[in-house]
C-alpha positions in Angstrom: -3.5 -12.7 7.7 -3.3 -12.5 4.0 -2.4 -9.5 1.9 -2.5 -9.3 -1.9 -3.0 -7.0 -4.9 -3.0 -7.6 -8.6 -3.3 -11.2 -9.5 -4.0 -12.4 -6.0 -7.6 -13.4 -6.2 -7.0 -16.8 -7.7 -4.4 -17.6 -5.1 -6.8 -16.5 -2.3 -9.5 -18.8 -3.7 -7.0 -21.7 -3.8 -6.0 -21.2 -0.2 -9.5 -20.7 1.2 -10.8 -23.8 -0.7 -8.3 -26.0 1.1 -9.1 -24.7 4.7 -11.4 -26.9 6.7 -14.7 -25.6 8.3 -13.2 -26.1 11.7 -10.0 -24.1 11.0 -9.0 -23.1 14.5 -8.1 -19.5 13.8 -9.4 -16.2 12.3 -8.3 -15.2 8.8 -8.0 -11.6 7.8 -7.7 -10.6 4.1 -6.6 -7.3 2.6 -6.7 -6.8 -1.1 -6.1 -3.5 -2.8 -9.5 -2.4 -3.9 -10.9 0.7 -5.8 -12.2 3.2 -3.3 -15.2 4.3 -5.4 -17.0 1.0 -6.1 -18.6 -1.6 -3.8 -16.6 -4.8 -3.5 -18.0 -8.3 -4.0 -14.7 -9.8 -2.8 -16.2 -11.2 0.4 -19.0 -12.9 -1.6 -16.5 -14.3 -4.1 -14.3 -15.8 -1.3 -17.4 -17.1 0.6 -18.1 -19.3 -2.5 -14.5 -20.6 -2.5 -14.6 -22.6 0.7 -16.6 -23.6 3.8 -15.6 -20.8 6.2 -18.0 -18.0 6.7 -16.8 -14.8 5.1 -17.7 -11.2 5.8 -16.6 -7.6 5.7 -16.5 -6.6 9.3 -17.9 -3.4 10.9 -15.8 -1.2 13.3 -15.2 -2.7 16.7 -16.6 -6.1 15.8 -15.4 -8.9 18.0 -13.1 -11.4 16.4 -14.5 -14.9 16.0 -12.7 -18.1 15.4 -13.1 -20.0 12.1 -14.2 -16.9 10.2 -12.7 -14.9 7.3 -12.8 -11.1 7.5 -12.3 -9.1 4.3 -11.3 -5.4 4.4 -13.8 -3.0 3.0 -13.0 -0.6 0.1 -11.5 2.8 1.2 -11.1 1.6 4.8 -8.1 0.1 6.7 -8.7 -3.1 8.6 -6.7 -3.2 11.9 -6.8 -5.2 15.0 -6.9 -3.8 18.5 -7.9 -5.2 21.9 -9.5 -8.3 20.4 -11.6 -6.3 18.1 -11.4 -5.1 14.5 -11.1 -1.4 13.7 -12.5 -0.4 10.3 -11.5 3.3 9.7 -10.5 5.7 7.0 -7.0 6.4 8.3 -4.2 7.9 6.2 -3.4 6.0 3.0 -0.3 3.8 3.2 1.7 2.8 0.2 -0.8 4.6 -2.0 -3.7 2.3 -0.8 -6.6 2.2 1.6 -7.1 -0.6 2.6 -3.4 -1.3 2.8 -1.7 -4.5 4.0 0.9 -3.0 6.3 -1.6 -1.5 8.9 -3.3 -4.9 9.3 0.0 -6.8 9.7 1.5 -4.2 11.9 -1.4 -3.9 14.4 -1.9 -7.7 14.6 1.8 -8.2 15.3 1.7 -5.6 18.1 -1.5 -7.2 19.5 -0.7 -10.9 19.2 3.1 -11.2 18.6 4.2 -14.8 18.0 0.6 -16.0 17.3 0.4 -14.1 14.0 1.0 -15.6 10.6 1.4 -13.2 7.7 1.1 -14.1 4.0 1.9 -11.9 1.1 0.6 -12.8 -2.3 0.8 -11.5 -5.9 0.9 -7.8 -6.5 2.7 -4.6 -7.5 5.1 -2.3 -5.6 6.0 -2.9 -1.9 2.9 -2.9 0.3 3.1 -5.7 2.9 6.9 -5.8 3.2 7.1 -3.6 6.2 4.1 -5.3 7.8 5.5 -8.8 7.2 8.8 -7.6 8.7 6.9 -6.4 11.8 5.2 -9.9 12.1 8.5 -11.6 11.9 10.3 -9.3 14.3 7.6 -9.8 16.9 7.9 -13.6 16.7 5.3 -14.4 14.1 5.6 -16.5 11.0 6.2 -14.9 7.6 5.0 -16.6 4.4 5.4 -15.3 0.8 3.9 -16.8 -2.3 6.6 -18.0 -4.7 7.2 -15.0 -7.0 7.8 -17.4 -9.9 4.2 -18.5 -10.0 2.5 -15.1 -9.4 1.0 -13.0 -12.3 2.7 -10.0 -10.7 5.9 -10.8 -8.8 6.9 -7.4 -7.6 5.1 -7.4 -4.2 6.1 -10.9 -3.1 9.6 -10.2 -4.5 10.0 -7.1 -2.3 8.6 -9.0 0.7 11.1 -11.8 0.0 14.0 -9.3 -0.1 13.0 -7.1 2.8 11.4 -9.5 5.3 13.3 -12.7 4.7 10.2 -14.9 5.3 10.2 -18.3 6.9 8.4 -19.9 4.0 8.3 -19.3 0.2 5.4 -21.4 -1.1 3.2 -21.9 -4.1 -0.5 -21.0 -3.5 -1.6 -24.7 -3.4 0.8 -25.4 -0.5 0.0 -22.4 1.7 -3.3 -23.7 3.2 -1.6 -26.9 4.4 1.2 -24.9 5.9 -1.3 -22.7 7.7 -3.2 -25.7 9.0 0.0 -27.2 10.3 1.2 -24.0 11.9 -2.2 -23.1 13.6 -2.8 -26.6 14.9 0.7 -26.7 16.3 0.1 -23.5 18.2 -1.1 -23.7 21.7 -3.3 -20.5 21.5 -5.1 -19.6 18.3 -5.5 -15.9 17.6 -8.7 -15.1 19.4 -7.7 -13.8 22.9 -5.3 -11.0 23.6 -1.8 -11.3 24.7 -0.8 -9.9 28.1 -1.1 -6.2 28.5 2.6 -5.5 28.3 4.5 -6.8 25.3 8.1 -6.1 24.2 8.5 -3.9 21.2 11.8 -2.5 20.1 13.3 -3.5 23.4 10.7 -1.6 25.4 7.5 -2.6 27.1 4.7 -1.4 25.0 1.3 -1.1 26.7 -1.8 -1.5 24.5 -3.5 1.9 25.1 -6.4 1.0 22.7 -7.8 -1.5 25.2 -9.0 1.4 27.4 -11.4 4.2 26.7 -10.9 6.6 23.9 -9.7 4.1 21.3 -8.6 5.5 18.0 -10.5 8.7 18.6 -7.6 9.7 20.9 -5.1 11.5 18.6 -2.1 10.1 20.5 -3.3 6.6 20.3 -4.3 7.0 16.6 -0.7 8.2 15.9 0.7 5.1 17.6 -1.6 2.8 15.5 -1.1 4.4 12.1 2.7 5.0 12.3 4.8 2.1 11.1 7.1 2.2 14.1 7.3 3.8 17.5 10.5 5.6 16.6 10.5 9.0 15.0 13.1 8.4 12.3 15.0 11.3 10.7 13.7 14.1 8.5 14.1 13.4 4.8 14.4 15.8 1.9 11.1 14.7 0.5 7.6 16.1 1.1 4.5 13.9 1.5 2.7 13.7 -1.8 -0.6 13.4 0.0 -0.5 16.3 2.5 2.9 18.0 1.6 4.3 17.7 5.1 7.8 16.6 5.9 8.4 12.9 5.4 10.4 11.1 8.1 12.8 8.4 7.0 12.7 5.1 8.9 15.3 2.4 8.4 15.0 -1.3 9.3 17.9 -3.4 8.1 17.2 -3.6 4.3 14.1 -1.5 4.3 13.7 2.2 4.0 10.3 3.7 4.6 8.9 7.2 4.8 6.1 8.5 7.0 4.7 12.0 7.5 3.2 13.5 10.7 -0.4 12.6 10.0 0.5 8.9 9.1 0.8 8.7 5.3 3.4 6.0 4.8 5.4 4.9 1.7 7.9 2.4 0.8 10.6 3.5 -1.7 8.7 2.1 -4.7 5.4 3.6 -3.6 7.0 7.0 -3.0 8.7 7.0 -6.3 5.4 6.3 -8.1 3.6 9.1 -6.1 6.4 11.6 -6.8 6.3 10.7 -10.5 2.5 11.4 -10.5 3.1 14.7 -8.7 5.8 15.8 -11.1 3.5 15.0 -14.1 0.7 16.9 -12.5 3.0 19.9 -12.0 4.1 19.8 -15.6 0.5 19.7 -16.9 -0.3 22.7 -14.6 2.7 24.5 -16.1 1.3 23.7 -19.6 -2.1 25.0 -18.7 -0.7 28.2 -17.1 1.5 29.0 -20.2 -1.2 28.3 -22.7 -3.7 30.5 -20.7 -1.2 33.3 -20.5 -0.4 33.0 -24.2 -4.1 33.1 -25.1 -4.7 36.2 -22.9 -1.8 38.0 -24.4 -3.1 37.4 -27.9 -6.5 38.6 -26.9 -5.1 41.8 -25.4 -2.9 42.4 -28.5 -5.9 41.9 -30.8 -7.8 44.4 -28.8 -5.1 46.9 -29.3 -5.2 46.4 -33.1 -1.9 44.5 -33.2 0.1 47.4 -34.6 1.6 49.2 -31.6 4.9 48.2 -30.1 3.1 47.1 -27.0 0.8 44.7 -28.9 3.8 43.3 -30.9 5.6 42.7 -27.7 2.6 40.9 -26.3 2.3 38.8 -29.4 6.1 37.9 -29.2 5.6 36.9 -25.5 2.5 34.9 -26.4 4.4 33.0 -29.1 7.3 32.3 -26.6 4.9 31.0 -24.0 3.1 28.8 -26.5 6.4 27.4 -27.6 7.4 26.7 -24.0 4.1 24.9 -23.4 4.7 22.8 -26.4 8.1 21.9 -25.2 6.7 20.7 -21.9 4.0 18.7 -23.6 6.7 17.0 -25.8 8.7 16.3 -22.6 5.7 14.5 -21.0 4.9 12.5 -24.2 8.6 11.5 -24.7 8.7 10.3 -21.1 5.5 8.2 -21.6 6.9 6.8 -24.8 10.2 5.9 -23.0 8.3 4.1 -20.2 6.2 2.1 -22.7 9.3 1.1 -24.7 11.0 -0.1 -21.4 8.0 -2.2 -20.6 8.0 -4.0 -24.0 11.8 -4.2 -24.4 12.6 -7.2 -26.5 14.4 -10.2 -25.2 18.2 -10.5 -25.8 17.7 -13.1 -28.6 15.2 -10.8 -30.3 17.5 -7.9 -30.1 20.3 -9.9 -31.7 17.9 -10.9 -34.6 16.9 -7.3 -35.2 20.5 -5.9 -35.0 
């Protein structure tokens, strides 16, 4: 399983180009894709190597020596030896997201799973890679020093403590070595009962009902079986209570319906929500000021009531301008932080 985001396509092509046609395992790929446009990623990757590459349909049987690429706006998960392709709750601001694939594969196949996190932004993939490692699988992270965007592999390196940190050109050889050394490639299911968090966890999805069963769907979408503790934050997606989940170095948040966030992803969503609220306040104040001016003009502008309305209109317009300035100053500060000069440059300009 490979997950990536910004800057990961070149690394993916490098890995796939080095895999032999008889690669004795299945490869699943999730890259963050725009939801509103068709993706040609499967076609691009099919030209990179000799393995057949496709975007699977829901409940498609897993085949060996194939590459399966997640579709836009759909999570790719693995249950009961088949792939599920569904529009579940977004995780870490994305659908498809990396964590659901890694998490469900780890629950299904345990030590036979290999998870790889490539270049990208924010922290999707860290919790999934941690789940892979905790259930006996192998965790691999692309060396952040060679990635165009090092944040996502850097977070995975910090949170999941992977077994290998490799450059893209070395990942394929490592995969081949690990897979050929394994007694059972990831095609058949594990036994029905597997250990998870110290308890036997039965795979309910292998029976009837599948993900249409709300209880089973919750088990699949939630990052962990535990409930966590209520946090002070509301879900930016549905505004329900976010539950806080802690795993050693990781802190994650999940709401009742399954929206899930790492700390970085939640910070970004809350920032977006706060800006939206500020713009809504600007709109409300400017509309109120305009209506007060219109009413005052209709009254001739000479009575005490009309003068009071004009004064209030001017105050509301001033407050709206202050909020606009607050938003613009915030954006300017973020841009200056992104292009902050190196220490040597700062010394020259001082």
